[in-house]
N, C-alpha and C positions, 0 to 999 in steps of 0.2 A: 252541258255548257255554261260557261261563266263569264263574267265581266271581269276584268281586270282592272284597277286603277293603281299606278304607281304616283306619289308625290316624292319627285327628287329634289331635295334641298341642297345637294352639292354639287353643283355643276360640273366640277372637275371628274364627275363619274359616268357622265352620260355616255362616252363611248364604250365603256365596260358593260354598262346595261344593255346598248344597243346590241354588242357583241353576243351577249347572254341571249339576248331575246332570239336572236338568229340561230345560236347554238340550240334552242330548245324549240325550234321550230313554230315559234308564235309570230305569226305573220298579219298582214294589215294592221298594225298596231298605229297610232297617231300620238305625237307629243304636241304639247303646246306649251310656250313659254309665258311665264307670269309673273306675279309678284309672291313672295312669301310674305304675308300681312303680318304675322308676328313680328318680323324683322321691320316693317315700314312703321308700325304703330310704337315699336319699342325707340325709334329714331326720329329725328326731325325730319321731313320730307321737304326737300328741296329740289327743283326742276333744275338749277343750273351750279351743282357743286363742282363739275368738271366733266371736260370731254371723256378722258379715260375713267371708267369706274374703279374705286379703290376696291380691296377686299372685304370690307365692310358693305359697301355698296352692291358687289357682287353676291352676297349672303342675302340679298334681299329678292333676288331673282329665285324662281324655282321652276320645275318642269313638271308638267302633269302627262303622263304618259296612259293611254288606255288601248285595249285590245281585246277581243273575244278568245278566249281558250277552251279548248276541247274539255279538259279535267283537271283536277287539282294537281295532279302529278307533273303538268307543265309549269305549275308554279312553283311546286316543292323542287323541280330539276332547275329552274331559274334561280332560286333562292342557294341552292348548292354550288351552283356554277358561280355565283356573286361570291360566295365563301371561299371557295376555292382561289378565285383570283384576288382574294386579299380584302375584300368587301365585308365585313361583319356587320350585319344589320343590329345584333344585339348589345354592340359596345359602342357603337359610334352613331348620332343621329344624321343618317345619310340620306335614309328615305324612308316612305311609308308604303306598305304594301296592302291594297283592298282588294278581296276577291267575293263577287256578289253572284249569286245563282242566278242564272238567265232564265226568264219565261219565253222569250222568243227571239229567234234568229232566222233572218230571210235574206240573202243575197245571191249572187251568182255560185258561189261554192257551197253555201249552207242552206238548207230547208227543213229546221228543226223547229216545228210550230207547236202550238200548246195541245196537249192531250185533253180530251174532252172525256 
């Protein structure tokens, strides 16, 4: 088991990413909207610049998506699907994918625990 974390820097790819998750069978993913700290620190922070965010302001937002995946192949399949849909992670700074080994997963669907 692995813990998958994706930092999505370009909001316009959110739907493509969610479709790829579904196609790969990655379930129970959670996404959190937040701020891209690099962009905030580069620009002057102002609470009242306008009601409709400009493209520059939209670049400040990022999405964190995380999920538990069965194996590395799920993530390789996810990357391949993204590439097939025209999202090349090696050519453009769209997202960062992080995969961590998981020590314990316990919920209604999983009972993968520490081996002693």
